[in-house]
C-alpha positions as CSV (number, residue, x, y, z in Angstrom):
1,M,-72.9,148.1,-2.7
2,L,-71.1,146.5,-5.6
3,S,-73.5,144.6,-8.0
4,T,-72.4,141.5,-9.9
5,T,-71.3,142.3,-13.5
6,A,-71.0,139.7,-16.2
7,P,-67.4,139.5,-17.6
8,D,-66.9,140.7,-21.2
9,P,-67.7,137.7,-23.3
10,L,-65.0,138.4,-25.8
11,W,-62.2,138.6,-23.2
12,Q,-63.7,135.6,-21.3
13,L,-63.4,133.5,-24.5
14,T,-59.9,134.8,-25.0
15,A,-59.0,133.7,-21.5
16,D,-60.7,130.3,-22.2
17,C,-58.6,129.9,-25.4
18,A,-55.4,130.8,-23.5
19,A,-56.2,128.1,-20.9
20,D,-57.0,125.5,-23.6
21,P,-54.2,122.9,-23.3
22,R,-54.3,121.9,-27.0
23,P,-51.1,123.2,-28.7
24,D,-52.9,123.8,-32.0
25,R,-55.8,125.9,-30.5
26,L,-56.5,128.9,-32.6
27,D,-57.5,132.3,-31.2
28,L,-59.7,134.1,-33.8
29,L,-61.3,136.4,-31.3
30,V,-59.7,139.8,-30.7
31,G,-59.2,142.1,-33.7
32,V,-55.4,142.0,-33.9
33,Y,-53.5,141.4,-37.2
34,R,-51.2,138.4,-36.9
35,D,-48.7,137.0,-39.4
36,D,-48.4,133.3,-40.3
37,S,-46.2,132.7,-37.2
38,G,-49.1,133.9,-35.0
39,A,-47.3,137.1,-33.9
40,A,-48.8,140.6,-34.0
41,P,-45.8,142.1,-35.9
42,V,-44.4,145.6,-35.3
43,P,-44.2,147.1,-38.9
44,A,-40.7,148.0,-40.0
45,A,-41.7,151.7,-40.4
46,V,-43.0,151.8,-36.8
47,H,-39.8,150.2,-35.6
48,A,-37.6,152.7,-37.5
49,A,-39.7,155.6,-36.2
50,E,-39.3,154.3,-32.6
51,L,-35.5,154.2,-33.0
52,R,-35.5,157.8,-34.2
53,L,-37.7,158.9,-31.4
54,A,-35.6,157.1,-28.8
55,D,-32.5,158.8,-30.1
56,R,-34.1,162.2,-30.0
57,A,-36.0,161.8,-26.7
58,R,-35.3,164.6,-24.3
59,S,-38.5,165.0,-22.3
60,K,-41.7,163.2,-21.1
61,E,-43.5,166.5,-20.6
62,Y,-47.3,166.6,-20.7
63,V,-48.9,166.9,-24.2
64,G,-52.0,168.8,-23.1
65,P,-55.7,167.8,-23.6
66,S,-55.6,168.1,-27.4
67,G,-52.5,165.8,-27.5
68,N,-50.1,165.9,-30.5
69,I,-51.4,168.7,-32.8
70,R,-49.1,167.7,-35.7
71,F,-50.2,164.1,-35.4
72,R,-53.9,165.2,-35.6
73,H,-53.0,167.4,-38.6
74,E,-51.3,164.6,-40.5
75,M,-54.1,162.2,-39.7
76,T,-56.6,164.7,-41.0
77,R,-54.6,165.0,-44.3
78,L,-54.3,161.2,-44.7
79,L,-58.0,160.6,-43.9
80,L,-59.5,163.5,-45.9
81,A,-56.9,164.0,-48.7
82,D,-58.7,167.2,-49.8
83,P,-57.6,170.7,-48.8
84,A,-61.2,172.0,-48.8
85,L,-62.3,169.2,-46.5
86,E,-59.2,169.6,-44.3
87,A,-60.0,173.3,-43.9
88,R,-63.4,172.3,-42.4
89,A,-61.9,169.9,-39.9
90,D,-60.8,170.3,-36.3
91,G,-60.3,167.9,-33.4
92,L,-57.8,166.4,-31.1
93,Q,-55.7,163.3,-30.3
94,T,-57.6,160.7,-28.3
95,V,-56.9,157.5,-26.3
96,A,-57.3,155.2,-29.4
97,G,-60.4,154.9,-31.6
98,T,-62.5,153.9,-28.6
99,G,-61.6,157.1,-26.7
100,A,-62.6,159.1,-29.9
101,L,-65.9,157.3,-30.0
102,R,-66.6,158.1,-26.3
103,L,-65.6,161.7,-26.5
104,L,-67.6,162.3,-29.7
105,A,-70.6,160.5,-28.2
106,E,-70.4,162.8,-25.1
107,L,-70.1,165.9,-27.4
108,L,-73.2,164.8,-29.3
109,A,-75.1,164.2,-26.1
110,A,-74.1,167.6,-24.7
111,T,-75.1,169.5,-27.8
112,G,-78.3,167.5,-28.5
113,P,-79.8,165.7,-25.5
114,D,-82.9,164.8,-27.5
115,R,-81.0,163.2,-30.3
116,T,-81.6,159.6,-31.4
117,V,-78.6,157.6,-32.8
118,L,-79.4,155.3,-35.6
119,L,-77.4,152.1,-35.1
120,G,-77.1,149.2,-37.5
121,T,-77.4,145.7,-36.2
122,P,-75.2,143.7,-35.9
123,A,-73.0,146.4,-34.6
124,Y,-69.4,146.6,-33.3
125,V,-69.7,145.2,-29.8
126,N,-68.6,148.4,-28.1
127,H,-70.9,150.8,-30.0
128,P,-74.1,150.2,-28.0
129,A,-72.2,150.4,-24.6
130,I,-70.5,153.6,-25.5
131,L,-73.7,155.3,-26.7
132,A,-75.5,154.1,-23.5
133,A,-72.7,155.5,-21.3
134,A,-73.1,158.8,-23.0
135,R,-76.8,158.6,-22.3
136,L,-77.7,158.8,-26.0
137,R,-81.0,157.2,-27.1
138,T,-80.6,154.6,-29.9
139,T,-82.8,153.0,-32.5
140,R,-81.7,150.0,-34.5
141,Y,-82.0,149.0,-38.1
142,P,-80.6,145.8,-39.8
143,V,-77.3,146.0,-41.6
144,T,-77.8,144.8,-45.2
145,A,-75.6,144.7,-48.3
146,D,-78.0,147.1,-50.2
147,G,-78.3,149.6,-47.4
148,A,-82.0,149.9,-47.8
149,A,-82.8,149.7,-44.1
150,M,-80.2,152.3,-43.3
151,L,-81.6,154.7,-45.9
152,A,-85.1,154.1,-44.6
153,A,-84.0,154.8,-41.0
154,V,-82.4,158.1,-42.2
155,D,-85.6,159.1,-44.0
156,A,-87.6,158.5,-40.9
157,A,-85.2,160.4,-38.6
158,Q,-85.5,163.9,-37.2
159,P,-83.2,166.8,-37.9
160,G,-80.3,166.6,-35.4
161,D,-80.4,162.8,-35.1
162,V,-77.2,160.9,-35.7
163,L,-76.3,158.0,-37.9
164,L,-73.4,155.9,-36.5
165,L,-71.7,154.0,-39.3
166,Q,-68.4,152.3,-40.0
167,G,-66.2,153.9,-42.7
168,C,-65.2,150.6,-44.3
169,C,-64.8,146.8,-43.7
170,H,-67.9,146.6,-41.4
171,N,-67.2,144.8,-38.1
172,P,-68.6,142.1,-37.8
173,T,-70.2,141.4,-41.2
174,G,-67.3,142.4,-43.5
175,L,-69.8,144.3,-45.7
176,G,-68.8,147.4,-47.6
177,M,-70.7,150.2,-49.3
178,S,-70.5,151.0,-53.0
179,L,-69.7,154.6,-53.9
180,A,-73.2,154.9,-55.3
181,L,-74.6,154.0,-51.9
182,W,-72.3,156.5,-50.2
183,D,-73.6,159.2,-52.5
184,E,-77.2,158.2,-51.9
185,L,-76.6,158.2,-48.2
186,A,-75.0,161.6,-48.3
187,A,-78.0,163.0,-50.1
188,A,-80.4,161.4,-47.6
189,L,-78.4,162.7,-44.6
190,S,-78.4,166.3,-46.0
191,R,-82.1,166.2,-46.8
192,R,-83.1,165.0,-43.3
193,G,-80.5,167.0,-41.4
194,V,-79.0,163.9,-39.8
195,V,-75.4,164.0,-38.6
196,P,-73.0,161.3,-39.7
197,F,-70.9,159.8,-36.9
198,I,-68.2,157.7,-38.8
199,D,-66.0,155.1,-37.1
200,Q,-62.8,154.6,-39.1
201,A,-60.8,151.7,-37.8
202,Y,-59.9,149.3,-40.6
203,F,-58.8,151.6,-43.5
204,G,-56.3,149.9,-45.8
205,L,-57.4,146.4,-45.0
206,G,-60.3,146.1,-47.4
207,D,-59.8,147.2,-51.1
208,G,-56.8,149.6,-50.5
209,L,-56.0,152.7,-48.4
210,D,-57.6,155.3,-50.7
211,E,-60.3,152.9,-51.9
212,D,-61.4,152.3,-48.3
213,L,-61.6,156.0,-47.6
214,A,-63.2,157.1,-50.8
215,G,-66.8,156.7,-49.8
216,M,-66.4,158.7,-46.6
217,R,-64.6,161.5,-48.4
218,R,-67.4,161.7,-51.0
219,L,-70.0,161.9,-48.2
220,L,-68.1,164.5,-46.2
221,R,-68.0,166.8,-49.3
222,V,-71.8,166.8,-49.3
223,V,-73.0,166.9,-45.7
224,P,-72.8,170.2,-43.7
225,E,-71.4,168.7,-40.5
226,A,-70.0,165.4,-39.4
227,V,-67.9,163.8,-36.7
228,V,-65.3,161.1,-37.3
229,A,-63.5,158.7,-34.8
230,V,-60.2,157.4,-36.1
231,S,-58.1,154.5,-34.7
232,A,-54.4,154.0,-35.4
233,S,-54.4,150.5,-33.9
234,K,-54.9,148.4,-37.0
235,A,-53.2,150.3,-39.8
236,W,-50.0,150.9,-37.8
237,G,-50.2,147.9,-35.4
238,L,-50.3,150.2,-32.4
239,Y,-52.8,148.3,-30.4
240,S,-51.2,148.8,-27.0
241,E,-50.2,152.4,-27.6
242,R,-53.9,153.5,-27.6
243,T,-53.6,156.1,-30.4
244,G,-56.4,157.8,-32.3
245,C,-58.1,161.1,-33.0
246,A,-61.6,162.7,-33.0
247,L,-62.5,165.0,-35.9
248,V,-65.3,167.5,-36.2
249,L,-66.2,168.8,-39.6
250,S,-68.2,172.0,-40.1
251,A,-68.0,175.0,-42.5
252,D,-68.6,177.2,-39.4
253,A,-65.2,178.0,-37.8
254,G,-66.8,179.2,-34.6
255,R,-68.7,175.9,-34.2
256,R,-65.6,173.9,-34.9
257,Q,-63.6,175.8,-32.3
258,R,-66.4,175.4,-29.7
259,A,-66.7,171.7,-30.5
260,R,-62.9,171.3,-30.0
261,T,-63.0,173.2,-26.7
262,M,-65.9,170.9,-25.5
263,L,-63.9,167.8,-26.5
264,E,-60.9,169.1,-24.6
265,T,-63.0,169.7,-21.5
266,I,-64.5,166.2,-21.7
267,A,-61.0,164.7,-22.2
268,R,-59.6,166.8,-19.2
269,I,-62.2,165.4,-16.8
270,S,-61.9,161.8,-18.2
271,Y,-58.2,161.1,-18.6
272,S,-56.7,164.6,-18.7
273,Q,-54.5,164.0,-21.8
274,P,-53.6,161.2,-24.1
275,P,-50.3,159.2,-24.1
276,A,-47.6,160.6,-26.4
277,H,-45.7,157.7,-27.9
278,G,-48.1,156.2,-30.4
279,A,-49.0,159.6,-31.9
280,A,-45.3,160.5,-32.1
281,I,-44.7,157.3,-34.1
282,V,-47.5,158.0,-36.6
283,E,-46.4,161.6,-36.9
284,E,-42.8,160.5,-37.7
285,I,-44.0,158.1,-40.4
286,L,-46.5,160.4,-42.0
287,T,-44.0,163.3,-42.2
288,D,-41.2,161.2,-43.7
289,P,-41.6,160.2,-47.3
290,I,-39.4,157.1,-47.0
291,L,-41.1,155.8,-43.9
292,S,-44.5,156.7,-45.3
293,V,-43.9,154.6,-48.4
294,S,-42.6,151.7,-46.3
295,W,-45.7,151.9,-44.1
296,R,-48.0,151.9,-47.1
297,D,-46.2,148.9,-48.6
298,E,-46.5,147.0,-45.4
299,L,-50.2,147.9,-45.0
300,E,-50.8,146.7,-48.6
301,G,-49.0,143.4,-47.8
302,M,-51.3,142.9,-44.8
303,R,-54.3,143.5,-47.1
304,R,-53.2,141.1,-49.7
305,R,-52.6,138.4,-47.2
306,L,-56.1,138.9,-45.8
307,G,-57.4,138.6,-49.3
308,R,-55.6,135.2,-49.9
309,L,-56.9,133.9,-46.5
310,R,-60.5,135.0,-47.4
311,D,-60.4,133.4,-50.8
312,G,-58.9,130.2,-49.4
313,L,-61.6,130.0,-46.7
314,A,-64.4,130.7,-49.2
315,T,-63.1,128.0,-51.6
316,G,-62.3,125.5,-48.8
317,T,-65.7,125.8,-47.1
318,G,-67.7,126.2,-50.3
319,F,-69.3,129.4,-48.8
320,A,-68.6,131.7,-51.8
321,G,-70.3,134.6,-50.0
322,L,-67.3,134.9,-47.7
323,G,-65.3,136.1,-50.6
324,N,-67.4,139.2,-50.8
325,Q,-66.6,140.3,-47.2
326,R,-63.8,142.7,-46.6
327,G,-61.3,143.6,-43.8
328,M,-60.0,141.7,-40.8
329,F,-63.2,140.1,-39.8
330,L,-65.5,137.5,-41.4
331,T,-68.9,136.4,-40.2
332,L,-69.3,132.6,-40.8
333,P,-72.7,131.2,-41.7
334,L,-72.7,129.3,-38.4
335,D,-75.0,129.6,-35.4
336,A,-73.9,129.7,-31.8
337,A,-74.2,125.9,-31.4
338,A,-72.0,125.3,-34.4
339,M,-69.4,127.9,-33.2
340,L,-69.4,126.0,-29.8
341,R,-68.7,122.7,-31.7
342,L,-65.9,124.5,-33.6
343,R,-64.4,125.5,-30.3
344,Q,-64.9,122.2,-28.5
345,I,-64.0,119.8,-31.2
346,H,-61.4,121.7,-33.2
347,G,-60.0,124.3,-30.8
348,V,-61.0,127.1,-33.2
349,Y,-62.2,130.1,-31.1
350,G,-64.6,132.6,-32.7
351,L,-67.5,134.6,-31.3
352,P,-70.9,132.8,-30.9
353,S,-72.3,135.2,-33.6
354,G,-70.0,133.6,-36.1
355,R,-67.4,136.4,-36.3
356,I,-63.8,135.4,-36.6
357,N,-60.6,137.4,-36.9
358,L,-59.4,136.2,-40.3
359,A,-55.9,137.5,-39.7
360,G,-55.4,134.9,-36.9
361,I,-55.4,131.9,-39.3
362,P,-51.9,130.9,-40.4
363,S,-51.8,130.3,-44.2
364,S,-50.6,126.7,-43.6
365,R,-53.8,125.9,-41.7
366,I,-56.5,127.5,-43.9
367,E,-57.5,124.1,-45.4
368,A,-57.8,122.5,-42.0
369,V,-59.8,125.4,-40.6
370,A,-62.1,125.3,-43.7
371,S,-62.6,121.6,-43.2
372,A,-63.4,122.1,-39.5
373,I,-66.0,124.8,-40.4
374,R,-67.6,122.5,-43.0
375,S,-67.9,119.8,-40.4
376,V,-69.8,121.7,-37.8
377,G,-72.8,122.9,-39.9
378,V,-74.4,125.8,-41.6
379,R,-76.9,128.3,-40.3
380,N,-77.9,130.6,-43.1
381,H,-77.9,129.2,-46.6
382,E,-78.2,132.6,-48.1
383,M,-74.8,133.6,-46.7
384,S,-73.1,130.6,-48.3
385,A,-74.3,131.5,-51.8
């Protein structure tokens, strides 16, 4: 018998926004980078790579459970940027970052059924559901700017437990971690034998590509083992191509190989093998110096625009704390009732938690959106400081 399942609240609100007859309604819900025209642009480097691939295309043959090996290799080089770290990494292409999260969660469950996953709250909305689907036990701690609760949770954990954390630009809070905090966390994880499970989805949209990855790289040089889920959706604008990879890091070559084989087995019985097109685009860009420079320049342009929007919103609302957040998302100091008023009165759609997709605001409307936010109320005065 089919039971009644509540619709996903994010996609329900997205449908509500699409059905809103007001022409100036604003969709700040789904995490998609939009330009000032409201379009989710195809980067020029991606377009150029697609033209080359179309010209060379000779086959649509299966790619196998591990997907595009050269793509995974180039992604590993980009993410880790350290030959010693790259030599400790193995993995496979996945169906986007979400697919990587699910495969790695299944791997962790299969290799440690008694593990507990430490999960910061608020969390990315899909993290709890993915961990539950993999039958992993979770315990929560509050996400704070100083990381004190996270470090306390690690110190109280058992060897073999897992810390799931975002690599940069935390969704939904926009918080980042200092390099000193990354170093402190690395030492705590090593001391307690806790495995880091890093979700990298927003690199390049915070303080810069290498700056956003620096903390993770420092941590991975210290801990003996780790797993990393990587999304290509945001940095390359490949949302509908479902492109990502799952990495396993260990100094033990045998453990790396066994982990990859297990991931291939999980992929084989889940979706068999990933789609080819998005990975081929990223491979083409990362192996071509001219396309790679073009892509990095465009990514930097996206980051700078987000910075201008964030500063404009912080100034316009008077909530200076917004200026310290990073990445595509902001959490406004508004409660659910205020977010409802923002939606009903002004046609500005964000999540009830206060999270908005900053990239969805056209530059020409930043003052109007700031004014609308000011008019509907404040929940947490500390966030506005």
